[in-house]
ROBA-96524 format. One line per field, with one value per residue (C-alpha): x, y, z. Coordinates in pm, 1 decimal, padded with zeros to 6 digits. Layout:
N
px c(X / ...)
py c(Y / ...)
pz c(Z / ...)
//
This chain:
533
px c(09169.8 / 09275.6 / 09631.4 / 09815.5 / 10047.6 / 10397.6 / 10548.7 / 10531.4 / 10683.2 / 10475.8 / 10484.2 / 10763.5 / 10820.2 / 10982.8 / 11168.4 / 11388.3 / 11481.1 / 11534.3 / 11764.2 / 11944.0 / 11887.1 / 11961.9 / 12087.9 / 12436.7 / 12631.6 / 12348.9 / 12459.0 / 12498.8 / 12231.6 / 12341.6 / 12241.2 / 12101.4 / 11893.0 / 11530.1 / 11232.4 / 10870.4 / 10797.5 / 10463.4 / 10249.5 / 10169.9 / 09797.8 / 09808.5 / 09801.1 / 09503.3 / 09329.8 / 09331.1 / 09501.4 / 09305.2 / 09547.5 / 09824.2 / 10062.2 / 10312.1 / 10622.1 / 10993.3 / 11233.3 / 11193.6 / 11400.7 / 11600.6 / 11669.5 / 12037.0 / 12289.7 / 12373.5 / 12018.8 / 11959.5 / 11627.0 / 11633.2 / 11386.8 / 11275.2 / 11011.7 / 11147.6 / 11091.4 / 10766.0 / 10929.4 / 11222.3 / 10995.9 / 10825.3 / 11162.8 / 11278.7 / 10954.6 / 11017.3 / 11375.5 / 11249.7 / 11034.3 / 11299.2 / 11615.2 / 11532.6 / 11443.2 / 11694.0 / 11988.0 / 12076.9 / 12178.7 / 11942.5 / 12062.8 / 11801.3 / 11950.8 / 11867.2 / 12157.3 / 12069.7 / 12166.9 / 12042.8 / 11752.6 / 11409.7 / 11311.6 / 11030.6 / 10903.1 / 10658.4 / 10553.3 / 10289.4 / 10229.0 / 10082.9 / 09731.3 / 09566.3 / 09680.8 / 09486.1 / 09576.1 / 09601.4 / 09691.5 / 10032.6 / 10225.8 / 10470.2 / 10720.5 / 10951.2 / 11224.7 / 11569.7 / 11735.8 / 11507.5 / 11163.3 / 11012.9 / 10715.0 / 10551.8 / 10269.6 / 10129.3 / 10088.9 / 10248.5 / 09945.8 / 09974.1 / 10344.5 / 10273.9 / 10010.0 / 10260.9 / 10497.0 / 10222.7 / 10188.1 / 10564.0 / 10558.8 / 10301.6 / 10506.7 / 10808.0 / 10825.0 / 10626.3 / 10944.2 / 11014.6 / 10771.0 / 10979.7 / 11188.9 / 11495.7 / 11731.1 / 11593.6 / 11786.5 / 11603.8 / 11621.0 / 11395.9 / 11247.6 / 10980.5 / 10789.4 / 10849.5 / 10579.6 / 10362.5 / 10076.3 / 09867.0 / 09629.9 / 09375.8 / 09101.8 / 08733.5 / 08621.9 / 08775.4 / 08646.4 / 08799.6 / 08768.8 / 08762.2 / 08614.4 / 08756.2 / 08524.9 / 08751.5 / 08455.9 / 08310.2 / 08667.0 / 08957.6 / 09261.0 / 09583.5 / 09791.8 / 10026.8 / 09734.4 / 09574.8 / 09906.2 / 09927.1 / 09579.3 / 09677.3 / 09971.8 / 09744.4 / 09503.8 / 09787.1 / 09898.2 / 09562.6 / 09541.1 / 09273.1 / 09266.1 / 09025.5 / 09039.9 / 08712.1 / 08755.4 / 08437.5 / 08547.4 / 08235.5 / 07950.7 / 07751.1 / 08042.4 / 08323.1 / 08436.3 / 08782.5 / 08922.7 / 09022.2 / 08814.6 / 08963.5 / 08639.6 / 08463.9 / 08751.9 / 08554.6 / 08449.4 / 08760.0 / 08897.9 / 08555.7 / 08349.8 / 08639.5 / 08716.3 / 08546.1 / 08434.2 / 08215.7 / 08249.4 / 08380.8 / 08743.9 / 08960.0 / 08883.9 / 09112.5 / 09126.8 / 09351.4 / 09513.5 / 09518.2 / 09881.9 / 09786.3 / 09518.1 / 09750.7 / 10009.0 / 09748.6 / 09655.6 / 10021.8 / 10097.7 / 09791.9 / 09890.8 / 10237.3 / 10053.9 / 09823.3 / 09514.3 / 09282.7 / 09143.2 / 08768.0 / 08667.5 / 08317.2 / 08134.0 / 07805.9 / 07495.5 / 07222.9 / 07205.8 / 07491.5 / 07582.0 / 07564.0 / 07935.4 / 07884.1 / 07558.0 / 07726.2 / 08008.4 / 07789.1 / 07448.8 / 07345.2 / 07337.3 / 07043.0 / 06687.7 / 06622.8 / 06961.0 / 07056.9 / 07367.0 / 07315.5 / 07578.8 / 07854.1 / 07746.6 / 07937.1 / 07672.1 / 07593.1 / 07234.4 / 07168.4 / 06911.2 / 06851.9 / 07046.2 / 06996.8 / 07130.2 / 06860.2 / 06752.3 / 06564.3 / 06853.5 / 07081.6 / 07372.1 / 07350.0 / 07450.5 / 07723.1 / 07857.0 / 07833.4 / 08000.9 / 08290.7 / 08346.6 / 08324.5 / 08553.2 / 08823.6 / 08807.7 / 08800.5 / 09108.3 / 09298.6 / 09187.6 / 09344.7 / 09111.9 / 08796.9 / 08532.8 / 08369.0 / 08121.1 / 07828.4 / 07679.9 / 07302.8 / 07218.0 / 06991.0 / 06858.2 / 06562.9 / 06515.5 / 06488.2 / 06160.1 / 06169.8 / 06084.0 / 06359.8 / 06605.8 / 06539.5 / 06567.9 / 06896.3 / 07049.7 / 06935.1 / 07126.3 / 07434.4 / 07523.6 / 07595.1 / 07831.5 / 08038.9 / 08043.9 / 08135.7 / 08456.7 / 08550.1 / 08444.5 / 08207.9 / 07927.8 / 07905.3 / 07628.2 / 07492.9 / 07215.4 / 06945.8 / 07064.8 / 06858.5 / 06546.3 / 06629.0 / 06769.4 / 07133.6 / 07352.8 / 07467.7 / 07762.4 / 07704.0 / 07775.1 / 07543.6 / 07690.1 / 07448.8 / 07461.8 / 07135.7 / 07092.7 / 07003.7 / 06662.0 / 06616.9 / 06270.7 / 06203.9 / 06089.6 / 06415.8 / 06626.0 / 06422.9 / 06485.3 / 06859.5 / 06826.1 / 06620.5 / 06890.7 / 07149.0 / 06947.8 / 06947.2 / 07325.1 / 07405.9 / 07704.5 / 07671.8 / 07931.5 / 07828.9 / 07873.2 / 07595.4 / 07601.6 / 07526.6 / 07810.7 / 08103.4 / 08047.2 / 08366.9 / 08221.0 / 07966.4 / 08052.7 / 08187.9 / 07967.5 / 07796.9 / 08128.1 / 08305.8 / 08413.1 / 08390.7 / 08147.7 / 07772.3 / 07514.1 / 07221.5 / 07287.7 / 07349.9 / 07674.1 / 07916.5 / 08157.0 / 08443.7 / 08255.0 / 07953.9 / 08179.9 / 08340.4 / 08079.3 / 07863.8 / 07888.3 / 07877.4 / 07770.5 / 07451.4 / 07371.7 / 07121.7 / 06886.5 / 06808.3 / 07100.0 / 07304.6 / 07642.5 / 07807.8 / 07655.5 / 07833.2 / 08158.2 / 08290.1 / 08288.4 / 08381.6 / 08412.3 / 08314.3 / 08454.9 / 08240.2 / 08402.8 / 08138.7 / 08319.8 / 08658.2 / 08913.7 / 09262.7 / 09461.7 / 09449.0 / 09069.9 / 09075.6 / 09294.4 / 09095.1 / 08773.6 / 08928.3 / 09135.1 / 09058.3 / 08752.2 / 08923.8 / 09122.3 / 08797.5 / 08651.7 / 08967.4 / 08918.0 / 08552.8 / 08664.2 / 08968.3 / 08931.3 / 08711.8 / 08385.8 / 08496.8 / 08774.5 / 08538.1 / 08546.7 / 08515.2 / 08697.8 / 09000.9 / 08986.1 / 08988.8 / 09313.5 / 09471.5 / 09341.6 / 09493.4 / 09831.2 / 09807.7 / 09806.3 / 10185.2 / 10231.9 / 10009.5 / 10201.3 / 10527.8 / 10377.4 / 10250.6 / 09886.6 / 09649.2 / 09368.5 / 09072.6 / 09145.6 / 08806.8 / 08664.7 / 08632.4 / 08974.5 / 09264.5 / 09507.0 / 09861.6 / 09948.8 / 10004.2 / 10370.8)
py c(11962.7 / 12101.8 / 12050.0 / 12372.0 / 12422.5 / 12518.6 / 12591.7 / 12908.3 / 12740.2 / 12771.0 / 12449.2 / 12453.7 / 12824.6 / 12981.1 / 13202.3 / 12905.7 / 12884.2 / 13254.7 / 13265.8 / 12948.2 / 12799.7 / 12434.1 / 12240.5 / 12112.2 / 11841.7 / 11594.3 / 11260.2 / 11010.3 / 10745.2 / 10386.4 / 10210.8 / 09937.2 / 10170.9 / 10068.0 / 10291.9 / 10215.0 / 10259.4 / 10433.7 / 10248.2 / 10442.4 / 10413.9 / 10559.4 / 10924.2 / 11160.7 / 11228.1 / 10867.9 / 10852.1 / 10748.4 / 10466.5 / 10299.2 / 10021.5 / 09915.3 / 09771.1 / 09736.4 / 09868.4 / 10200.3 / 10506.2 / 10650.3 / 11020.7 / 11076.1 / 11354.4 / 11301.6 / 11356.6 / 11634.4 / 11785.1 / 11789.6 / 12022.7 / 11999.4 / 12259.9 / 12613.1 / 12875.4 / 12720.2 / 12382.7 / 12542.1 / 12731.8 / 12408.0 / 12238.7 / 12514.5 / 12482.0 / 12108.0 / 12170.6 / 12423.8 / 12154.4 / 11881.5 / 12068.2 / 12156.8 / 11801.6 / 11603.9 / 11840.0 / 11771.2 / 12039.1 / 11905.1 / 12132.8 / 12223.1 / 12176.3 / 12124.5 / 11881.8 / 11514.9 / 11401.2 / 11114.6 / 11191.2 / 11348.6 / 11465.0 / 11713.5 / 11713.8 / 11946.1 / 11771.8 / 11947.3 / 11628.1 / 11452.0 / 11559.9 / 11278.3 / 11434.5 / 11756.3 / 12076.7 / 11925.8 / 11560.6 / 11399.9 / 11075.9 / 10966.8 / 10690.7 / 10565.1 / 10304.4 / 10235.8 / 10486.3 / 10782.6 / 10942.9 / 11113.4 / 11348.1 / 11426.4 / 11669.9 / 11857.4 / 12183.6 / 12346.7 / 12283.4 / 11910.6 / 11912.9 / 12097.6 / 11839.6 / 11563.5 / 11723.2 / 11702.2 / 11330.5 / 11285.5 / 11464.7 / 11221.6 / 10924.4 / 11036.0 / 10968.4 / 11220.8 / 11362.5 / 11525.2 / 11799.2 / 11905.4 / 12220.9 / 12071.2 / 11798.8 / 11447.8 / 11117.8 / 10964.1 / 10744.6 / 10884.5 / 10607.0 / 10645.3 / 10329.4 / 10185.4 / 10190.9 / 10425.3 / 10661.3 / 10812.4 / 11070.0 / 11324.6 / 11507.3 / 11421.5 / 11784.3 / 12114.4 / 12297.9 / 12183.8 / 12470.4 / 12591.2 / 12914.2 / 13118.9 / 13373.8 / 13666.2 / 13893.5 / 13748.7 / 13726.1 / 13879.6 / 13672.6 / 13843.5 / 13778.5 / 13529.7 / 13335.3 / 13309.6 / 13196.4 / 12919.4 / 12803.5 / 12817.0 / 12586.1 / 12340.0 / 12342.8 / 12291.2 / 11968.5 / 11812.8 / 11951.1 / 12213.2 / 12470.3 / 12741.3 / 12970.6 / 13156.2 / 13459.9 / 13594.1 / 13958.1 / 14139.0 / 14078.7 / 14248.5 / 14229.3 / 14358.2 / 14490.8 / 14351.5 / 14500.5 / 14857.0 / 15032.5 / 15364.2 / 15509.8 / 15441.1 / 15502.9 / 15468.0 / 15107.7 / 14926.9 / 15146.0 / 15201.3 / 14908.5 / 14675.4 / 14813.8 / 14538.4 / 14173.9 / 13923.1 / 13982.1 / 14336.0 / 14261.2 / 14502.2 / 14348.8 / 14459.6 / 14477.1 / 14407.6 / 14690.9 / 14640.0 / 14534.4 / 14280.6 / 14129.6 / 14114.8 / 13934.6 / 13673.4 / 13633.4 / 13601.6 / 13348.3 / 13141.5 / 13142.3 / 13014.4 / 12714.9 / 12688.2 / 12809.4 / 13067.1 / 13327.5 / 13386.3 / 13709.4 / 13742.2 / 14068.6 / 13954.6 / 14149.7 / 14269.3 / 14123.1 / 14073.3 / 14439.1 / 14609.6 / 14699.8 / 14888.5 / 15046.8 / 15164.0 / 15318.4 / 15519.3 / 15653.4 / 15713.6 / 15338.8 / 15306.3 / 15363.4 / 15604.2 / 15776.1 / 15683.2 / 15472.4 / 15187.3 / 15114.8 / 14864.1 / 14510.1 / 14250.7 / 13982.0 / 13669.3 / 13713.3 / 13709.5 / 13841.4 / 14188.0 / 14408.8 / 14505.8 / 14752.9 / 14991.5 / 14840.7 / 15152.4 / 15398.8 / 15475.8 / 15528.1 / 15158.0 / 15066.0 / 15330.1 / 15162.6 / 14813.5 / 14924.2 / 15086.2 / 14791.9 / 14529.4 / 14731.4 / 14768.8 / 14412.0 / 14268.8 / 14473.3 / 14316.7 / 13962.2 / 13780.0 / 13482.4 / 13429.4 / 13463.4 / 13715.6 / 13593.6 / 13825.7 / 13629.7 / 13662.7 / 13438.4 / 13511.4 / 13836.0 / 13815.2 / 14192.7 / 14218.0 / 14128.1 / 13862.8 / 14123.7 / 14357.5 / 14067.6 / 13972.4 / 14336.8 / 14375.1 / 14060.8 / 14160.6 / 14487.6 / 14358.6 / 14050.0 / 14253.9 / 14471.2 / 14164.3 / 14063.5 / 14418.7 / 14390.3 / 14057.5 / 13816.0 / 13520.9 / 13551.5 / 13317.1 / 13338.6 / 13124.8 / 12902.3 / 13159.0 / 13320.8 / 13055.7 / 13225.7 / 13515.2 / 13467.9 / 13357.4 / 13517.9 / 13302.1 / 13095.6 / 13181.2 / 12935.0 / 12871.1 / 12746.1 / 12506.5 / 12520.2 / 12344.5 / 12028.0 / 11670.0 / 11765.0 / 12087.5 / 12098.5 / 11954.6 / 12289.8 / 12464.1 / 12177.0 / 12161.1 / 12531.4 / 12463.8 / 12157.6 / 12353.8 / 12620.8 / 12346.5 / 12211.0 / 12562.3 / 12590.9 / 12718.9 / 12538.4 / 12403.0 / 12405.4 / 12171.1 / 12291.2 / 12111.5 / 12251.3 / 11922.0 / 11754.8 / 11991.5 / 12311.2 / 12304.2 / 12525.3 / 12261.4 / 12081.9 / 11728.8 / 11621.9 / 11764.7 / 11803.6 / 12009.3 / 12333.2 / 12542.0 / 12576.3 / 12575.5 / 12298.9 / 12449.2 / 12203.7 / 11916.3 / 11752.1 / 11673.5 / 11398.7 / 11288.2 / 11003.0 / 11220.5 / 11478.1 / 11208.2 / 10943.2 / 11092.5 / 11128.5 / 11478.0 / 11325.1 / 11185.2 / 11451.5 / 11665.1 / 11423.1 / 11531.2 / 11771.4 / 11696.2 / 11547.6 / 11814.8 / 12088.2 / 11971.7 / 12167.2 / 12036.6 / 12085.5 / 12357.5 / 12342.3 / 12671.3 / 12767.3 / 13037.2 / 13206.5 / 13319.8 / 13107.7 / 13078.1 / 13344.2 / 13195.9 / 12972.6 / 12705.4 / 12720.2 / 12698.3 / 12388.8 / 12214.5 / 12251.1 / 12183.2 / 11878.9 / 11595.3 / 11681.9 / 11891.0 / 11605.7 / 11414.2 / 11706.6 / 11711.7 / 11344.2 / 11397.1 / 11660.6 / 11483.0 / 11105.5 / 10878.5 / 10782.4 / 10419.4 / 10484.9 / 10609.2 / 10355.5 / 10466.1 / 10168.0 / 10219.3 / 10596.1 / 10608.5 / 10408.9 / 10645.9 / 10942.0 / 10809.7 / 10795.7 / 11171.9 / 11243.4 / 11223.7 / 11443.4 / 11711.6 / 11684.5 / 11733.7 / 12042.4 / 12181.2 / 12146.8 / 12103.7 / 11860.5 / 11681.9 / 11315.6 / 11204.6 / 10877.9 / 10601.4 / 10677.8 / 10452.3 / 10733.5 / 10639.0 / 10711.3 / 11083.3 / 11180.9)
pz c(16695.1 / 16358.2 / 16235.3 / 16162.3 / 15870.7 / 15971.0 / 15632.4 / 15425.9 / 15124.2 / 14808.4 / 14613.3 / 14361.7 / 14405.8 / 14106.3 / 14351.3 / 14432.4 / 14069.7 / 14024.7 / 14323.3 / 14219.2 / 14561.5 / 14617.4 / 14911.0 / 14849.0 / 15021.3 / 15068.0 / 15200.6 / 14915.9 / 14889.5 / 14863.7 / 14543.3 / 14765.5 / 14977.7 / 14985.8 / 14926.4 / 14862.8 / 14493.8 / 14449.9 / 14193.0 / 13875.8 / 13941.1 / 14291.8 / 14183.8 / 14208.9 / 13974.8 / 13850.4 / 13508.7 / 13201.7 / 13116.4 / 13318.4 / 13217.0 / 13482.6 / 13319.4 / 13384.3 / 13643.2 / 13824.0 / 13752.3 / 14040.2 / 14072.4 / 14165.3 / 14203.1 / 13835.6 / 13711.1 / 13458.8 / 13355.6 / 12977.1 / 12805.4 / 12445.6 / 12376.3 / 12369.9 / 12639.7 / 12768.6 / 12813.1 / 12990.0 / 13230.3 / 13327.6 / 13365.0 / 13599.3 / 13795.3 / 13836.7 / 13944.1 / 14199.3 / 14358.5 / 14360.8 / 14462.2 / 14825.5 / 14931.4 / 14723.7 / 14761.9 / 14397.3 / 14146.4 / 13877.2 / 13597.5 / 13337.7 / 12994.3 / 12630.2 / 12589.2 / 12571.7 / 12920.7 / 13134.4 / 13361.7 / 13326.9 / 12979.5 / 12912.3 / 12552.6 / 12381.5 / 12061.0 / 11850.1 / 11654.6 / 11960.0 / 11865.5 / 12059.1 / 12385.7 / 12329.3 / 12511.7 / 12860.4 / 12814.7 / 12852.6 / 12840.5 / 13111.4 / 13035.5 / 13309.0 / 13310.9 / 13446.1 / 13210.5 / 13274.3 / 13274.2 / 12969.5 / 12991.8 / 12657.4 / 12582.5 / 12288.2 / 12482.3 / 12788.5 / 13012.3 / 12945.8 / 13026.5 / 13350.5 / 13445.5 / 13370.7 / 13622.6 / 13887.9 / 13819.7 / 13847.4 / 14183.9 / 14317.3 / 14196.9 / 14399.6 / 14775.4 / 14977.7 / 15133.6 / 14796.8 / 14903.1 / 15202.9 / 15193.4 / 15362.1 / 15238.7 / 15291.3 / 15270.5 / 14973.4 / 14769.6 / 14495.3 / 14276.6 / 14007.5 / 13914.6 / 13568.8 / 13303.1 / 13099.7 / 13180.4 / 12903.3 / 13041.2 / 12917.4 / 13110.9 / 13096.1 / 13129.4 / 13028.5 / 13337.5 / 13665.1 / 13905.6 / 14262.0 / 14391.4 / 14676.5 / 14835.7 / 14925.0 / 15003.8 / 15325.5 / 15456.0 / 15269.4 / 15169.6 / 15066.6 / 14757.4 / 14923.8 / 15069.2 / 14725.6 / 14576.8 / 14835.0 / 14734.4 / 14366.2 / 14432.1 / 14607.9 / 14313.7 / 14065.4 / 14234.1 / 14139.2 / 13784.2 / 13842.2 / 13564.2 / 13686.9 / 13990.1 / 14040.6 / 14267.6 / 14428.4 / 14440.9 / 14560.7 / 14800.5 / 15072.9 / 15316.5 / 15098.3 / 14760.4 / 14696.9 / 14375.0 / 14293.2 / 14026.6 / 13917.1 / 13784.1 / 14116.1 / 14357.6 / 14682.1 / 14609.2 / 14732.4 / 15014.1 / 15172.5 / 15043.1 / 15120.1 / 15465.6 / 15663.5 / 15649.0 / 15832.5 / 16204.3 / 16160.4 / 16079.8 / 15878.5 / 15539.3 / 15259.3 / 14882.0 / 14586.0 / 14400.5 / 14027.0 / 14057.7 / 14327.2 / 14107.7 / 13808.5 / 14020.9 / 14117.3 / 13750.1 / 13650.7 / 13921.7 / 13835.3 / 13467.5 / 13561.7 / 13714.8 / 13412.6 / 13595.1 / 13443.2 / 13683.2 / 13655.7 / 13834.3 / 13974.2 / 14033.3 / 14188.3 / 14082.5 / 14101.2 / 14454.0 / 14700.4 / 14641.6 / 14981.6 / 14977.5 / 14650.7 / 14767.5 / 15088.9 / 14888.1 / 14648.0 / 14750.8 / 14389.1 / 14322.0 / 14563.3 / 14442.8 / 14731.6 / 14699.2 / 15055.8 / 15121.1 / 15370.1 / 15635.2 / 15571.8 / 15653.8 / 15857.1 / 15904.3 / 15704.5 / 15584.1 / 15208.6 / 14964.6 / 15109.7 / 14865.8 / 14502.7 / 14252.8 / 14130.7 / 13800.7 / 13683.0 / 13717.4 / 13424.1 / 13664.6 / 13751.8 / 13398.5 / 13389.8 / 13703.7 / 13555.1 / 13232.2 / 13418.0 / 13651.9 / 13378.6 / 13151.2 / 13415.4 / 13546.8 / 13193.7 / 13101.0 / 13392.4 / 13309.1 / 13013.2 / 13057.2 / 12855.5 / 13125.7 / 13356.4 / 13616.4 / 13691.2 / 13982.5 / 13970.0 / 14265.1 / 14561.3 / 14411.4 / 14648.2 / 14660.6 / 14281.7 / 14112.4 / 13842.0 / 13579.4 / 13698.8 / 13717.8 / 13355.8 / 13248.0 / 13433.1 / 13283.6 / 12934.7 / 12971.6 / 13155.5 / 12952.6 / 12636.0 / 12841.1 / 12927.7 / 12562.2 / 12455.4 / 12654.1 / 12501.6 / 12774.5 / 12793.2 / 13048.2 / 13344.6 / 13602.6 / 13880.9 / 13752.4 / 13832.9 / 13509.4 / 13329.5 / 13469.6 / 13236.8 / 12885.6 / 12892.6 / 12627.5 / 12339.2 / 12461.1 / 12828.3 / 13108.2 / 13403.0 / 13730.4 / 13900.1 / 14279.5 / 14363.9 / 14566.3 / 14486.3 / 14627.1 / 14427.5 / 14273.2 / 13930.0 / 13787.7 / 13875.0 / 13743.7 / 13423.6 / 13363.0 / 13378.6 / 13155.1 / 12901.5 / 12888.2 / 12836.0 / 12543.4 / 12397.5 / 12407.3 / 12756.5 / 12904.2 / 13257.8 / 13535.3 / 13815.9 / 14175.4 / 14365.4 / 14717.8 / 14891.5 / 14701.6 / 14653.0 / 14851.0 / 15054.0 / 15326.7 / 15425.8 / 15748.4 / 15722.5 / 16014.3 / 16321.8 / 16504.7 / 16237.8 / 16410.6 / 16091.3 / 15806.0 / 15756.1 / 15724.4 / 15531.0 / 15244.7 / 15485.8 / 15589.5 / 15307.1 / 15401.5 / 15181.3 / 15018.5 / 14935.5 / 14770.7 / 14553.8 / 14485.2 / 14207.5 / 13830.4 / 13675.4 / 13345.7 / 13497.6 / 13755.8 / 13561.2 / 13391.1 / 13037.1 / 12996.9 / 12683.6 / 12769.6 / 12556.6 / 12775.4 / 13091.1 / 13085.7 / 13415.4 / 13790.8 / 14035.3 / 14414.5 / 14582.0 / 14921.0 / 15078.9 / 15373.8 / 15622.2 / 15884.6 / 15711.2 / 15801.2 / 15761.4 / 15527.8 / 15798.7 / 15780.3 / 15400.1 / 15407.0 / 15678.0 / 15478.3 / 15135.9 / 15228.2 / 15184.9 / 14969.3 / 14701.6 / 14537.7 / 14486.4 / 14292.7 / 14081.5 / 14002.7 / 13908.3 / 13659.9 / 13518.5 / 13532.3 / 13317.6 / 13486.6 / 13469.8 / 13722.5 / 13995.1 / 14277.3 / 14638.3 / 14787.3 / 14565.8 / 14590.7 / 14969.8 / 14970.9 / 14718.4 / 14918.3 / 15240.2 / 15067.6 / 15008.4 / 15382.6 / 15432.0 / 15123.6 / 15274.6 / 15600.1 / 15410.8 / 15246.4 / 15575.9 / 15471.1 / 15763.9 / 15676.5 / 15831.6 / 15900.9 / 15775.9 / 15908.9 / 15652.7 / 15503.1 / 15615.8 / 15696.0 / 15795.7 / 16156.5 / 16214.1 / 16228.5)
//
């Protein structure tokens, strides 16, 4: 039986801050009250460096959040206060005055921390979070959250106390690409559902949200120059449900919300295959000029844009232009997988014409690794979704592209596809890539996965969640947790920290936190979960 989440609270919602909501009148906590102090090294992803030292700090009704870093620092301070106020009942004023409590520092001189690293120092007198850039300070806040008792995630006042272990963490990420993909085409997920997923990603220091916006079963983003795409092409989904789509304002709100959590949205318009929703919307995109019916099944590889028609490239130019204009991030994903109805020659021709369009509108090309069968644009990224058992010729093509300058994002399907079943009894998901249990998703090294690929070519990892069988946020959480934190650790933590026996203990400690957040998860065997509450 799958747990169900019972909370609609988004983690650390800025709405709490904007409304000035906090629970007053919490019962005072005795100075002698006992609470388990969470060790500094228990967080996920594992920090690069931990030194436990000295007495813990205790959050109290007199704690202030002191910000030193201008408007960005203040925004992160308000975000932290929004997380802590509901459960502690404390006012936790955010101030620039030098008060006792939690200090957030943006220090441009801390060059060794890079754009995403941070330092956390905790002792009896307070906690100081230091970063060179706002993203690093935000990640430091996620570490602080995990060092506080799990009840801090609840949205009602809890008794406390609220200790933070003493010592120092110095932490920087291994890879710059730590992503998750949500397929909103097979089943549609609304803005609030995507925001909930964003908050879950933020807790584990992910920095990319890849949205699969088009496929055979649905076109999910409004395009003014092709107005029938979204309302008609997005009017259904797998199984024949009502589907849906994002208006431009909806999409911009997702982008804004993700940016407030320091995630970059990467939109994907899959082509030349996986295009039935577009072909059904506009007959002229078909080689025979006849629009096929909308599709609600789960087969792949049967659709293709008409490579020989000029209107195809007018369509691509319009779609890329409009989506790029809505997307402040650097990347635009053009898919390119499972184009089984497109000949190799036509595929190469199509990619040669489409990649410059992406560049024309100021974006860097990303494609699934089949892009390496054509000629990837200079600076392009290829997303590898093969298996451990994928043939040597296909892997070598990817490795050769990497040697020629193509960056590689690793998403091996039999390792980190979140829609793969955990085991034969999993009620959701698919098994074409095999079963992916929690250990299999965690226990591999991205730096050694593609033999012969230069280390500098591996940009990071991304966990896709395809949604043929996934229709609700409950389903998303059940398939993502507990595997998603392991992917975060593969992308963030030094390879030297990877140890299954230690990790499974740290993972088990996350269970009560997910319960406090209302996240339904699979209690995977082999992990010593605390007794369910």
